[in-house]
The first five atom37 places (N, CA, C, CB, O) and aatype in JSON, in Angstrom:
{
  "aatype": [12, 10, 19, 7, 1, 9, 10, 11, 14, 10, 17, 10, 0, 7, 10, 10, 9, 0, 16, 19, 7, 16, 15, 10, 14, 16, 19, 17, 15, 6, 6, 14, 15, 15, 1, 15, 17, 15, 14, 0, 1, 11, 15, 14, 1, 15, 16, 16, 7, 11, 16, 6, 15, 15, 11, 11, 1, 10, 1, 5, 7, 16, 9, 10, 6, 11, 19, 11, 7, 6, 13, 1, 10, 16, 7, 6, 1, 19, 0, 13, 18, 14, 5, 0, 14, 3, 19, 11, 6, 12, 16, 19, 10, 6, 2, 10, 0, 10, 6, 1, 10, 15, 6, 10, 19, 0, 6, 2, 1, 1, 1, 9, 17, 10, 19, 15, 7, 12, 19, 16, 6, 13, 1, 7, 11, 2, 18, 10, 10, 19, 15, 1, 0, 19, 10, 16, 15, 6, 16, 16, 15, 7, 19, 7, 6, 14],
  "atom_mask": [
    [1, 1, 1, 1, 1],
    [1, 1, 1, 1, 1],
    [1, 1, 1, 1, 1],
    [1, 1, 1, 0, 1],
    [1, 1, 1, 1, 1],
    [1, 1, 1, 1, 1],
    [1, 1, 1, 1, 1],
    [1, 1, 1, 1, 1],
    [1, 1, 1, 1, 1],
    [1, 1, 1, 1, 1],
    [1, 1, 1, 1, 1],
    [1, 1, 1, 1, 1],
    [1, 1, 1, 1, 1],
    [1, 1, 1, 0, 1],
    [1, 1, 1, 1, 1],
    [1, 1, 1, 1, 1],
    [1, 1, 1, 1, 1],
    [1, 1, 1, 1, 1],
    [1, 1, 1, 1, 1],
    [1, 1, 1, 1, 1],
    [1, 1, 1, 0, 1],
    [1, 1, 1, 1, 1],
    [1, 1, 1, 1, 1],
    [1, 1, 1, 1, 1],
    [1, 1, 1, 1, 1],
    [1, 1, 1, 1, 1],
    [1, 1, 1, 1, 1],
    [1, 1, 1, 1, 1],
    [1, 1, 1, 1, 1],
    [1, 1, 1, 1, 1],
    [1, 1, 1, 1, 1],
    [1, 1, 1, 1, 1],
    [1, 1, 1, 1, 1],
    [1, 1, 1, 1, 1],
    [1, 1, 1, 1, 1],
    [1, 1, 1, 1, 1],
    [1, 1, 1, 1, 1],
    [1, 1, 1, 1, 1],
    [1, 1, 1, 1, 1],
    [1, 1, 1, 1, 1],
    [1, 1, 1, 1, 1],
    [1, 1, 1, 1, 1],
    [1, 1, 1, 1, 1],
    [1, 1, 1, 1, 1],
    [1, 1, 1, 1, 1],
    [1, 1, 1, 1, 1],
    [1, 1, 1, 1, 1],
    [1, 1, 1, 1, 1],
    [1, 1, 1, 0, 1],
    [1, 1, 1, 1, 1],
    [1, 1, 1, 1, 1],
    [1, 1, 1, 1, 1],
    [1, 1, 1, 1, 1],
    [1, 1, 1, 1, 1],
    [1, 1, 1, 1, 1],
    [1, 1, 1, 1, 1],
    [1, 1, 1, 1, 1],
    [1, 1, 1, 1, 1],
    [1, 1, 1, 1, 1],
    [1, 1, 1, 1, 1],
    [1, 1, 1, 0, 1],
    [1, 1, 1, 1, 1],
    [1, 1, 1, 1, 1],
    [1, 1, 1, 1, 1],
    [1, 1, 1, 1, 1],
    [1, 1, 1, 1, 1],
    [1, 1, 1, 1, 1],
    [1, 1, 1, 1, 1],
    [1, 1, 1, 0, 1],
    [1, 1, 1, 1, 1],
    [1, 1, 1, 1, 1],
    [1, 1, 1, 1, 1],
    [1, 1, 1, 1, 1],
    [1, 1, 1, 1, 1],
    [1, 1, 1, 0, 1],
    [1, 1, 1, 1, 1],
    [1, 1, 1, 1, 1],
    [1, 1, 1, 1, 1],
    [1, 1, 1, 1, 1],
    [1, 1, 1, 1, 1],
    [1, 1, 1, 1, 1],
    [1, 1, 1, 1, 1],
    [1, 1, 1, 1, 1],
    [1, 1, 1, 1, 1],
    [1, 1, 1, 1, 1],
    [1, 1, 1, 1, 1],
    [1, 1, 1, 1, 1],
    [1, 1, 1, 1, 1],
    [1, 1, 1, 1, 1],
    [1, 1, 1, 1, 1],
    [1, 1, 1, 1, 1],
    [1, 1, 1, 1, 1],
    [1, 1, 1, 1, 1],
    [1, 1, 1, 1, 1],
    [1, 1, 1, 1, 1],
    [1, 1, 1, 1, 1],
    [1, 1, 1, 1, 1],
    [1, 1, 1, 1, 1],
    [1, 1, 1, 1, 1],
    [1, 1, 1, 1, 1],
    [1, 1, 1, 1, 1],
    [1, 1, 1, 1, 1],
    [1, 1, 1, 1, 1],
    [1, 1, 1, 1, 1],
    [1, 1, 1, 1, 1],
    [1, 1, 1, 1, 1],
    [1, 1, 1, 1, 1],
    [1, 1, 1, 1, 1],
    [1, 1, 1, 1, 1],
    [1, 1, 1, 1, 1],
    [1, 1, 1, 1, 1],
    [1, 1, 1, 1, 1],
    [1, 1, 1, 1, 1],
    [1, 1, 1, 1, 1],
    [1, 1, 1, 1, 1],
    [1, 1, 1, 1, 1],
    [1, 1, 1, 0, 1],
    [1, 1, 1, 1, 1],
    [1, 1, 1, 1, 1],
    [1, 1, 1, 1, 1],
    [1, 1, 1, 1, 1],
    [1, 1, 1, 1, 1],
    [1, 1, 1, 1, 1],
    [1, 1, 1, 0, 1],
    [1, 1, 1, 1, 1],
    [1, 1, 1, 1, 1],
    [1, 1, 1, 1, 1],
    [1, 1, 1, 1, 1],
    [1, 1, 1, 1, 1],
    [1, 1, 1, 1, 1],
    [1, 1, 1, 1, 1],
    [1, 1, 1, 1, 1],
    [1, 1, 1, 1, 1],
    [1, 1, 1, 1, 1],
    [1, 1, 1, 1, 1],
    [1, 1, 1, 1, 1],
    [1, 1, 1, 1, 1],
    [1, 1, 1, 1, 1],
    [1, 1, 1, 1, 1],
    [1, 1, 1, 1, 1],
    [1, 1, 1, 1, 1],
    [1, 1, 1, 0, 1],
    [1, 1, 1, 1, 1],
    [1, 1, 1, 0, 1],
    [1, 1, 1, 1, 1],
    [1, 1, 1, 1, 1]
  ],
  "atom_positions": [
    [[-24.31, 90.31, -236.22], [-23.03, 90.5, -236.87], [-22.33, 91.75, -236.32], [-23.21, 90.6, -238.38], [-21.11, 91.76, -236.16]],
    [[-23.1, 92.8, -236.04], [-22.53, 94.03, -235.5], [-21.94, 93.79, -234.12], [-23.59, 95.14, -235.44], [-20.9, 94.35, -233.77]],
    [[-22.61, 92.95, -233.33], [-22.11, 92.65, -231.99], [-20.76, 91.94, -232.08], [-23.13, 91.78, -231.21], [-19.87, 92.23, -231.29]],
    [[-20.6, 91.02, -233.03], [-19.33, 90.31, -233.22], [-18.21, 91.26, -233.6], [0.0, 0.0, 0.0], [-17.07, 91.08, -233.15]],
    [[-18.5, 92.27, -234.41], [-17.48, 93.25, -234.81], [-17.03, 94.09, -233.61], [-18.03, 94.17, -235.93], [-15.87, 94.51, -233.55]],
    [[-17.91, 94.33, -232.69], [-17.59, 95.14, -231.52], [-16.87, 94.29, -230.47], [-18.87, 95.77, -230.92], [-15.89, 94.74, -229.88]],
    [[-17.35, 93.08, -230.22], [-16.79, 92.25, -229.16], [-15.39, 91.75, -229.47], [-17.7, 91.08, -228.9], [-14.56, 91.66, -228.56]],
    [[-15.1, 91.42, -230.72], [-13.78, 90.89, -231.06], [-12.67, 91.9, -230.75], [-13.72, 90.51, -232.55], [-11.7, 91.52, -230.09]],
    [[-12.77, 93.17, -231.19], [-11.72, 94.12, -230.82], [-11.65, 94.36, -229.31], [-11.95, 95.44, -231.53], [-10.56, 94.55, -228.77]],
    [[-12.8, 94.35, -228.62], [-12.79, 94.54, -227.17], [-12.09, 93.38, -226.48], [-14.22, 94.69, -226.64], [-11.36, 93.59, -225.51]],
    [[-12.31, 92.15, -226.96], [-11.65, 90.98, -226.4], [-10.14, 91.08, -226.6], [-12.19, 89.69, -227.03], [-9.38, 90.8, -225.68]],
    [[-9.71, 91.49, -227.8], [-8.28, 91.64, -228.07], [-7.68, 92.75, -227.21], [-8.04, 91.94, -229.56], [-6.56, 92.6, -226.72]],
    [[-8.4, 93.84, -227.03], [-7.91, 94.93, -226.19], [-7.79, 94.46, -224.74], [-8.85, 96.15, -226.29], [-6.82, 94.81, -224.06]],
    [[-8.75, 93.68, -224.27], [-8.68, 93.15, -222.91], [-7.49, 92.22, -222.72], [0.0, 0.0, 0.0], [-6.84, 92.25, -221.68]],
    [[-7.2, 91.4, -223.73], [-6.05, 90.51, -223.69], [-4.77, 91.31, -223.63], [-6.04, 89.57, -224.9], [-3.86, 90.99, -222.86]],
    [[-4.68, 92.37, -224.44], [-3.49, 93.22, -224.44], [-3.3, 93.9, -223.09], [-3.6, 94.27, -225.55], [-2.19, 93.95, -222.57]],
    [[-4.38, 94.42, -222.53], [-4.3, 95.09, -221.22], [-3.89, 94.09, -220.14], [-5.65, 95.74, -220.86], [-3.09, 94.42, -219.27]],
    [[-4.42, 92.88, -220.2], [-4.06, 91.87, -219.21], [-2.58, 91.5, -219.33], [-4.93, 90.62, -219.36], [-1.91, 91.31, -218.32]],
    [[-2.08, 91.4, -220.56], [-0.68, 91.05, -220.77], [0.23, 92.17, -220.3], [-0.41, 90.75, -222.25], [1.2, 91.91, -219.59]],
    [[-0.06, 93.39, -220.67], [0.75, 94.53, -220.26], [0.61, 94.76, -218.77], [0.36, 95.8, -221.04], [1.59, 95.11, -218.1]],
    [[-0.57, 94.58, -218.25], [-0.81, 94.8, -216.83], [0.01, 93.89, -215.94], [0.0, 0.0, 0.0], [0.37, 94.29, -214.83]],
    [[0.31, 92.67, -216.4], [1.11, 91.77, -215.58], [2.57, 92.2, -215.54], [1.01, 90.35, -216.09], [3.29, 91.83, -214.6]],
    [[3.03, 92.96, -216.53], [4.43, 93.38, -216.53], [4.62, 94.75, -215.88], [4.97, 93.42, -217.96], [5.75, 95.13, -215.58]],
    [[3.55, 95.5, -215.66], [3.68, 96.82, -215.07], [4.3, 96.82, -213.67], [2.35, 97.47, -215.0], [5.11, 97.71, -213.39]],
    [[3.98, 95.88, -212.79], [4.61, 95.93, -211.47], [6.13, 95.83, -211.52], [4.06, 94.83, -210.61], [6.8, 96.39, -210.66]],
    [[6.69, 95.12, -212.5], [8.14, 95.01, -212.57], [8.76, 96.29, -213.1], [8.55, 93.83, -213.44], [9.88, 96.63, -212.72]],
    [[8.06, 97.02, -213.98], [8.59, 98.26, -214.51], [8.4, 99.39, -213.52], [7.92, 98.61, -215.84], [9.32, 100.17, -213.29]],
    [[7.24, 99.48, -212.94], [6.94, 100.55, -211.97], [7.0, 99.96, -210.58], [5.55, 101.2, -212.24], [5.97, 99.77, -209.94]],
    [[8.18, 99.67, -210.11], [8.37, 99.08, -208.8], [8.27, 100.15, -207.73], [9.72, 98.35, -208.72], [8.13, 101.34, -208.02]],
    [[8.34, 99.72, -206.48], [8.31, 100.66, -205.36], [9.49, 101.62, -205.42], [8.32, 99.9, -204.02], [9.39, 102.76, -204.96]],
    [[10.6, 101.16, -205.98], [11.79, 101.98, -206.09], [12.12, 102.19, -207.56], [12.98, 101.33, -205.34], [12.98, 101.49, -208.1]],
    [[11.45, 103.14, -208.25], [11.68, 103.31, -209.67], [13.11, 103.64, -210.02], [10.78, 104.36, -210.19], [13.56, 103.34, -211.12]],
    [[13.86, 104.26, -209.11], [15.24, 104.6, -209.41], [16.09, 103.35, -209.55], [15.81, 105.51, -208.32], [17.14, 103.38, -210.2]],
    [[15.67, 102.24, -208.95], [16.44, 101.01, -209.06], [16.21, 100.34, -210.4], [16.08, 100.06, -207.93], [16.96, 99.44, -210.77]],
    [[15.19, 100.75, -211.16], [14.87, 100.13, -212.44], [15.17, 101.05, -213.61], [13.42, 99.73, -212.47], [14.83, 100.74, -214.75]],
    [[15.81, 102.18, -213.36], [16.16, 103.06, -214.46], [17.65, 103.27, -214.48], [15.41, 104.41, -214.35], [18.33, 103.14, -213.45]],
    [[18.15, 103.58, -215.63], [19.59, 103.79, -215.78], [19.79, 104.98, -216.67], [20.3, 102.54, -216.35], [19.18, 105.09, -217.73]],
    [[20.63, 105.88, -216.23], [20.97, 107.04, -217.05], [22.45, 107.31, -216.85], [20.11, 108.29, -216.67], [23.05, 106.83, -215.89]],
    [[23.04, 108.08, -217.76], [24.48, 108.34, -217.65], [24.86, 108.99, -216.33], [24.92, 109.21, -218.79], [25.99, 108.82, -215.87]],
    [[23.96, 109.74, -215.71], [24.26, 110.42, -214.46], [24.38, 109.42, -213.31], [23.2, 111.46, -214.14], [25.01, 109.7, -212.29]],
    [[23.77, 108.25, -213.48], [23.8, 107.23, -212.43], [24.91, 106.24, -212.73], [22.43, 106.49, -212.32], [24.72, 105.29, -213.48]],
    [[26.04, 106.47, -212.17], [27.24, 105.67, -212.45], [27.27, 104.42, -211.58], [28.51, 106.5, -212.23], [26.7, 104.37, -210.49]],
    [[27.95, 103.42, -212.1], [28.16, 102.19, -211.36], [29.16, 102.46, -210.23], [28.66, 101.07, -212.28], [30.1, 103.23, -210.42]],
    [[28.98, 101.84, -209.07], [29.92, 102.07, -207.99], [31.29, 101.45, -208.26], [29.36, 101.51, -206.7], [32.27, 101.82, -207.62]],
    [[31.35, 100.5, -209.22], [32.62, 99.88, -209.54], [33.45, 100.79, -210.41], [32.4, 98.54, -210.22], [32.92, 101.63, -211.13]],
    [[34.74, 100.61, -210.36], [35.65, 101.38, -211.19], [35.49, 100.95, -212.64], [37.11, 101.2, -210.73], [35.27, 99.76, -212.91]],
    [[35.59, 101.89, -213.58], [35.44, 101.57, -214.99], [36.78, 101.53, -215.71], [34.53, 102.57, -215.65], [36.81, 101.39, -216.93]],
    [[37.87, 101.64, -214.99], [39.16, 101.59, -215.64], [39.52, 100.15, -215.94], [40.25, 102.24, -214.76], [39.3, 99.25, -215.12]],
    [[40.06, 99.93, -217.12], [40.5, 98.6, -217.52], [39.36, 97.64, -217.82], [0.0, 0.0, 0.0], [39.54, 96.43, -217.67]],
    [[38.21, 98.13, -218.24], [37.08, 97.26, -218.55], [37.35, 96.52, -219.85], [35.78, 98.07, -218.65], [37.83, 97.11, -220.82]],
    [[37.04, 95.23, -219.88], [37.11, 94.44, -221.09], [35.7, 94.13, -221.53], [37.94, 93.15, -220.89], [34.75, 94.35, -220.78]],
    [[35.56, 93.62, -222.74], [34.23, 93.29, -223.27], [33.5, 92.31, -222.35], [34.34, 92.71, -224.68], [32.3, 92.45, -222.13]],
    [[34.22, 91.32, -221.83], [33.56, 90.31, -220.99], [33.16, 90.87, -219.62], [34.48, 89.12, -220.8], [32.27, 90.31, -218.97]],
    [[33.79, 91.95, -219.17], [33.45, 92.5, -217.86], [32.35, 93.55, -217.94], [34.68, 93.1, -217.22], [31.9, 94.05, -216.91]],
    [[31.92, 93.88, -219.15], [30.81, 94.83, -219.27], [29.54, 94.15, -218.78], [30.64, 95.32, -220.73], [29.35, 92.94, -218.95]],
    [[28.66, 94.95, -218.17], [27.48, 94.36, -217.56], [26.28, 94.41, -218.48], [27.15, 95.06, -216.26], [26.15, 95.27, -219.35]],
    [[25.39, 93.43, -218.26], [24.1, 93.4, -218.9], [23.14, 94.15, -218.0], [23.62, 91.95, -219.17], [23.24, 94.06, -216.77]],
    [[22.21, 94.87, -218.58], [21.18, 95.55, -217.8], [20.02, 94.6, -217.57], [20.69, 96.85, -218.52], [19.8, 93.69, -218.37]],
    [[19.28, 94.78, -216.5], [18.18, 93.89, -216.14], [16.92, 94.18, -216.95], [17.88, 94.02, -214.65], [16.71, 95.29, -217.42]],
    [[16.11, 93.15, -217.11], [14.82, 93.24, -217.79], [13.99, 94.36, -217.17], [14.06, 91.91, -217.72], [13.86, 94.44, -215.95]],
    [[13.43, 95.22, -218.01], [12.57, 96.3, -217.52], [13.31, 97.58, -217.18], [0.0, 0.0, 0.0], [12.69, 98.58, -216.83]],
    [[14.65, 97.57, -217.29], [15.4, 98.79, -217.02], [15.01, 99.85, -218.04], [16.93, 98.53, -217.05], [14.94, 99.57, -219.23]],
    [[14.77, 101.05, -217.57], [14.4, 102.16, -218.45], [15.64, 103.02, -218.69], [13.25, 103.01, -217.83], [16.26, 103.5, -217.75]],
    [[16.0, 103.2, -219.96], [17.1, 104.09, -220.31], [16.53, 105.49, -220.46], [17.82, 103.63, -221.62], [15.46, 105.68, -221.04]],
    [[17.24, 106.46, -219.95], [16.79, 107.85, -220.01], [17.92, 108.72, -220.55], [16.33, 108.36, -218.62], [18.91, 108.94, -219.87]],
    [[17.77, 109.2, -221.76], [18.72, 110.12, -222.4], [20.16, 109.62, -222.29], [18.61, 111.5, -221.76], [21.05, 110.33, -221.8]],
    [[20.38, 108.41, -222.76], [21.71, 107.8, -222.74], [22.4, 108.11, -224.06], [21.62, 106.27, -222.51], [21.85, 107.87, -225.14]],
    [[23.63, 108.65, -223.97], [24.39, 108.94, -225.19], [24.99, 107.65, -225.73], [25.51, 109.98, -224.92], [25.44, 106.79, -224.98]],
    [[24.97, 107.55, -227.05], [25.54, 106.39, -227.7], [25.33, 106.47, -229.19], [0.0, 0.0, 0.0], [24.88, 107.49, -229.71]],
    [[25.68, 105.38, -229.88], [25.5, 105.38, -231.33], [24.86, 104.08, -231.79], [26.84, 105.59, -232.04], [24.99, 103.04, -231.15]],
    [[24.18, 104.19, -232.91], [23.58, 103.03, -233.55], [24.51, 102.56, -234.65], [22.16, 103.37, -234.11], [25.09, 103.37, -235.37]],
    [[24.66, 101.24, -234.78], [25.47, 100.67, -235.86], [24.74, 99.47, -236.45], [26.87, 100.25, -235.34], [24.02, 98.75, -235.75]],
    [[24.94, 99.27, -237.74], [24.39, 98.08, -238.38], [25.24, 96.89, -237.99], [24.34, 98.25, -239.93], [26.46, 96.94, -238.04]],
    [[24.59, 95.8, -237.59], [25.26, 94.54, -237.31], [24.53, 93.47, -238.1], [25.29, 94.22, -235.76], [23.53, 92.92, -237.64]],
    [[25.03, 93.19, -239.29], [24.31, 92.27, -240.18], [23.07, 92.97, -240.7], [0.0, 0.0, 0.0], [23.14, 94.05, -241.28]],
    [[21.91, 92.34, -240.49], [20.65, 92.93, -240.93], [19.92, 93.64, -239.79], [19.75, 91.86, -241.52], [18.8, 94.11, -239.97]],
    [[20.55, 93.71, -238.63], [19.92, 94.35, -237.47], [20.71, 95.59, -237.09], [19.84, 93.38, -236.28], [21.79, 95.84, -237.63]],
    [[20.15, 96.35, -236.17], [20.81, 97.56, -235.67], [21.12, 97.33, -234.19], [19.91, 98.84, -235.88], [20.3, 96.77, -233.46]],
    [[22.29, 97.77, -233.77], [22.68, 97.66, -232.36], [22.93, 99.06, -231.81], [23.94, 96.76, -232.18], [23.36, 99.96, -232.54]],
    [[22.67, 99.24, -230.53], [22.95, 100.49, -229.85], [24.16, 100.29, -228.95], [21.71, 100.98, -229.02], [24.19, 99.37, -228.13]],
    [[25.16, 101.15, -229.11], [26.39, 101.1, -228.32], [26.41, 102.31, -227.39], [27.66, 101.07, -229.25], [26.75, 103.41, -227.83]],
    [[26.06, 102.12, -226.12], [26.09, 103.25, -225.19], [27.53, 103.71, -224.96], [25.44, 102.87, -223.84], [28.46, 102.92, -225.03]],
    [[27.7, 105.0, -224.69], [29.03, 105.52, -224.41], [29.51, 105.14, -223.02], [29.04, 107.03, -224.56], [30.69, 105.3, -222.71]],
    [[28.64, 104.63, -222.18], [29.04, 104.18, -220.85], [30.01, 103.02, -221.01], [27.8, 103.76, -219.99], [29.69, 102.05, -221.69]],
    [[31.19, 103.1, -220.41], [32.2, 102.08, -220.64], [31.89, 100.72, -220.03], [33.5, 102.56, -220.1], [32.53, 99.73, -220.4]],
    [[30.94, 100.64, -219.1], [30.68, 99.36, -218.44], [29.37, 98.7, -218.85], [30.69, 99.56, -216.96], [28.93, 97.76, -218.19]],
    [[28.74, 99.16, -219.93], [27.47, 98.59, -220.39], [27.65, 98.01, -221.79], [26.35, 99.66, -220.38], [28.2, 98.65, -222.68]],
    [[27.16, 96.76, -221.96], [27.28, 96.08, -223.25], [26.35, 96.71, -224.29], [26.97, 94.59, -223.1], [25.38, 97.39, -223.95]],
    [[26.68, 96.46, -225.56], [25.8, 96.91, -226.64], [24.49, 96.13, -226.59], [26.48, 96.73, -228.01], [24.42, 95.05, -226.0]],
    [[23.45, 96.71, -227.21], [22.13, 96.09, -227.2], [21.58, 96.05, -228.62], [21.17, 96.86, -226.26], [21.65, 97.04, -229.35]],
    [[21.03, 94.92, -229.0], [20.34, 94.82, -230.28], [19.04, 95.59, -230.16], [20.09, 93.32, -230.68], [18.31, 95.45, -229.18]],
    [[18.73, 96.41, -231.17], [17.53, 97.24, -231.14], [16.36, 96.45, -231.71], [17.74, 98.57, -231.94], [16.45, 95.89, -232.81]],
    [[15.27, 96.41, -230.97], [14.07, 95.74, -231.43], [13.36, 96.61, -232.46], [13.12, 95.42, -230.25], [13.32, 97.83, -232.35]],
    [[12.82, 95.95, -233.47], [12.16, 96.67, -234.54], [10.86, 97.3, -234.04], [11.88, 95.74, -235.72], [10.02, 96.64, -233.44]],
    [[10.73, 98.59, -234.31], [9.5, 99.32, -234.03], [9.51, 100.59, -234.89], [9.36, 99.67, -232.5], [10.42, 100.78, -235.69]],
    [[8.52, 101.43, -234.74], [8.4, 102.63, -235.56], [9.58, 103.59, -235.33], [7.09, 103.35, -235.26], [10.05, 104.23, -236.28]],
    [[10.06, 103.68, -234.1], [11.2, 104.56, -233.82], [12.43, 104.11, -234.61], [11.52, 104.58, -232.31], [13.15, 104.94, -235.17]],
    [[12.68, 102.8, -234.66], [13.83, 102.29, -235.43], [13.63, 102.53, -236.91], [14.04, 100.79, -235.16], [14.58, 102.87, -237.62]],
    [[12.42, 102.36, -237.39], [12.14, 102.6, -238.81], [12.47, 104.05, -239.18], [10.66, 102.29, -239.13], [13.0, 104.31, -240.26]],
    [[12.14, 104.97, -238.3], [12.38, 106.39, -238.58], [13.87, 106.74, -238.59], [11.66, 107.25, -237.56], [14.29, 107.6, -239.36]],
    [[14.65, 106.1, -237.74], [16.07, 106.45, -237.69], [16.95, 105.54, -238.54], [16.54, 106.43, -236.27], [18.15, 105.81, -238.67]],
    [[16.4, 104.48, -239.11], [17.21, 103.51, -239.83], [17.88, 104.07, -241.08], [16.36, 102.34, -240.22], [18.96, 103.61, -241.46]],
    [[17.27, 105.04, -241.73], [17.91, 105.64, -242.91], [19.21, 106.34, -242.53], [16.96, 106.63, -243.6], [20.2, 106.24, -243.25]],
    [[19.21, 107.04, -241.42], [20.42, 107.72, -240.96], [21.48, 106.71, -240.51], [20.09, 108.68, -239.81], [22.67, 106.92, -240.73]],
    [[21.04, 105.62, -239.89], [21.98, 104.59, -239.46], [22.61, 103.9, -240.67], [21.27, 103.54, -238.56], [23.8, 103.56, -240.65]],
    [[21.83, 103.7, -241.72], [22.33, 103.03, -242.91], [23.42, 103.82, -243.63], [21.19, 102.77, -243.87], [24.18, 103.24, -244.4]],
    [[23.51, 105.12, -243.39], [24.54, 105.94, -244.03], [25.94, 105.64, -243.49], [24.23, 107.41, -243.83], [26.93, 106.08, -244.06]],
    [[26.02, 104.88, -242.39], [27.28, 104.5, -241.76], [28.12, 105.67, -241.28], [28.09, 103.7, -242.71], [29.33, 105.53, -241.11]],
    [[27.51, 106.82, -241.05], [28.23, 107.93, -240.42], [28.14, 107.75, -238.93], [27.65, 109.31, -240.86], [27.13, 107.28, -238.41]],
    [[29.18, 108.12, -238.25], [29.25, 107.96, -236.8], [28.55, 109.15, -236.15], [30.72, 107.84, -236.31], [29.1, 110.25, -236.09]],
    [[27.34, 108.92, -235.67], [26.55, 109.97, -235.04], [26.26, 109.61, -233.6], [25.25, 110.21, -235.81], [26.09, 108.44, -233.26]],
    [[26.19, 110.62, -232.77], [25.84, 110.42, -231.35], [24.36, 110.74, -231.17], [26.73, 111.32, -230.41], [23.86, 111.76, -231.66]],
    [[23.67, 109.86, -230.46], [22.24, 109.99, -230.21], [22.0, 110.05, -228.71], [21.47, 108.81, -230.84], [22.77, 109.51, -227.92]],
    [[20.91, 110.71, -228.32], [20.39, 110.63, -226.96], [19.19, 109.69, -227.04], [19.98, 112.07, -226.39], [18.2, 109.98, -227.71]],
    [[19.28, 108.56, -226.35], [18.3, 107.49, -226.53], [17.58, 107.2, -225.22], [18.99, 106.22, -227.05], [18.19, 107.14, -224.15]],
    [[16.28, 107.01, -225.34], [15.45, 106.57, -224.22], [14.7, 105.34, -224.68], [14.47, 107.69, -223.73], [14.34, 105.22, -225.85]],
    [[14.46, 104.41, -223.76], [13.74, 103.2, -224.12], [13.74, 102.21, -222.98], [0.0, 0.0, 0.0], [14.15, 102.52, -221.86]],
    [[13.28, 100.99, -223.26], [13.21, 99.94, -222.26], [14.07, 98.76, -222.68], [11.75, 99.49, -222.03], [14.06, 98.35, -223.84]],
    [[14.81, 98.22, -221.73], [15.7, 97.09, -221.97], [14.95, 95.79, -221.7], [16.96, 97.18, -221.09], [14.21, 95.68, -220.73]],
    [[15.16, 94.81, -222.57], [14.65, 93.46, -222.34], [15.84, 92.51, -222.36], [13.58, 93.06, -223.42], [16.93, 92.87, -222.81]],
    [[15.62, 91.3, -221.87], [16.66, 90.27, -221.86], [16.12, 89.02, -222.52], [17.14, 89.97, -220.42], [14.95, 88.68, -222.37]],
    [[17.0, 88.34, -223.27], [16.64, 87.05, -223.85], [17.92, 86.27, -224.07], [15.85, 87.22, -225.19], [18.83, 86.74, -224.76]],
    [[17.99, 85.09, -223.47], [19.14, 84.2, -223.6], [20.47, 84.9, -223.32], [19.17, 83.6, -224.97], [21.43, 84.76, -224.08]],
    [[20.5, 85.64, -222.25], [21.74, 86.27, -221.81], [22.18, 87.48, -222.6], [0.0, 0.0, 0.0], [23.33, 87.9, -222.49]],
    [[21.27, 88.05, -223.39], [21.62, 89.21, -224.21], [20.59, 90.3, -223.98], [21.7, 88.84, -225.71], [19.41, 90.02, -223.75]],
    [[21.04, 91.56, -224.05], [20.12, 92.69, -223.9], [19.59, 93.14, -225.25], [20.82, 93.86, -223.21], [20.28, 93.11, -226.27]],
    [[18.33, 93.55, -225.23], [17.66, 94.13, -226.39], [17.07, 95.46, -225.94], [16.56, 93.17, -226.98], [16.71, 95.63, -224.77]],
    [[16.96, 96.39, -226.87], [16.46, 97.72, -226.54], [15.24, 98.04, -227.38], [17.56, 98.78, -226.74], [15.29, 97.97, -228.61]],
    [[14.16, 98.41, -226.72], [12.96, 98.9, -227.39], [13.01, 100.42, -227.28], [11.62, 98.3, -226.77], [12.75, 100.98, -226.22]],
    [[13.36, 101.06, -228.38], [13.57, 102.51, -228.39], [12.23, 103.23, -228.34], [14.37, 102.95, -229.63], [11.33, 102.94, -229.13]],
    [[12.11, 104.17, -227.41], [10.91, 105.01, -227.36], [11.21, 106.39, -227.92], [10.39, 105.11, -225.92], [10.32, 107.07, -228.43]],
    [[12.48, 106.81, -227.82], [12.86, 108.13, -228.33], [14.35, 108.13, -228.64], [12.52, 109.25, -227.3], [15.16, 107.63, -227.85]],
    [[14.7, 108.68, -229.78], [16.11, 108.83, -230.17], [16.28, 110.21, -230.8], [16.57, 107.69, -231.16], [15.65, 110.53, -231.81]],
    [[17.13, 111.02, -230.18], [17.35, 112.38, -230.66], [18.8, 112.49, -231.12], [17.03, 113.44, -229.54], [19.73, 112.19, -230.38]],
    [[18.97, 112.91, -232.35], [20.3, 113.08, -232.91], [20.93, 114.33, -232.33], [20.25, 113.16, -234.45], [20.33, 115.4, -232.36]],
    [[22.14, 114.19, -231.78], [22.85, 115.35, -231.25], [23.71, 115.94, -232.36], [23.72, 114.97, -230.01], [23.81, 115.36, -233.44]],
    [[24.31, 117.06, -232.11], [25.15, 117.69, -233.13], [26.56, 117.1, -233.15], [25.22, 119.19, -232.9], [27.36, 117.42, -234.02]],
    [[26.84, 116.24, -232.17], [28.17, 115.66, -232.08], [28.34, 114.5, -233.06], [28.45, 115.18, -230.66], [27.36, 113.83, -233.41]],
    [[29.56, 114.27, -233.49], [29.89, 113.06, -234.24], [31.11, 112.45, -233.58], [30.15, 113.35, -235.76], [31.91, 113.16, -232.96]],
    [[31.25, 111.14, -233.71], [32.39, 110.48, -233.08], [33.58, 110.55, -234.02], [32.07, 109.0, -232.73], [33.44, 110.77, -235.22]],
    [[34.76, 110.36, -233.43], [35.99, 110.43, -234.22], [36.42, 109.1, -234.75], [37.08, 111.02, -233.4], [37.47, 109.0, -235.4]],
    [[35.64, 108.04, -234.49], [36.01, 106.72, -234.94], [36.84, 105.96, -233.92], [0.0, 0.0, 0.0], [37.27, 104.84, -234.19]],
    [[37.07, 106.56, -232.76], [37.83, 105.9, -231.73], [36.96, 104.82, -231.1], [38.32, 106.92, -230.66], [35.77, 105.03, -230.87]],
    [[37.55, 103.67, -230.82], [36.8, 102.58, -230.19], [35.96, 101.79, -231.15], [0.0, 0.0, 0.0], [34.93, 101.23, -230.75]],
    [[36.35, 101.72, -232.4], [35.61, 100.93, -233.38], [35.64, 99.47, -232.98], [36.2, 101.11, -234.79], [36.65, 98.99, -232.47]],
    [[34.53, 98.74, -233.21], [34.5, 97.32, -232.84], [35.35, 96.49, -233.78], [33.08, 96.81, -232.84], [35.44, 95.27, -233.62]]
  ]
}
């Protein structure tokens, strides 16, 4: 019985490592700069006159690094709206980081955050798995409300 208690968690850990291990090559590619996005790395295209439909989706596995933006409630979920004018909003995936910041988001005050995390894609939409969100001292003026 003791052997079964030890082997079952080890089997589950091996399955988890095998699953994560298959996705690591796409995240840690030969050119990591091509898989990360930060505000300092601007798009070569002009951002003047951008419409909602011309905003771009980020690719699966893109790592966000200290991107300024705000969280807003959208129905029962939370979305992240980056301040970058050419990037679409992303639905935030539920995790411990979202649980910790959800009380502040629920207050509906316009706050600016520095956010790091990983982008995923599903059915043509971006989702964000937040790894770190730091509240800045800035607040928005309400300009650009959806």
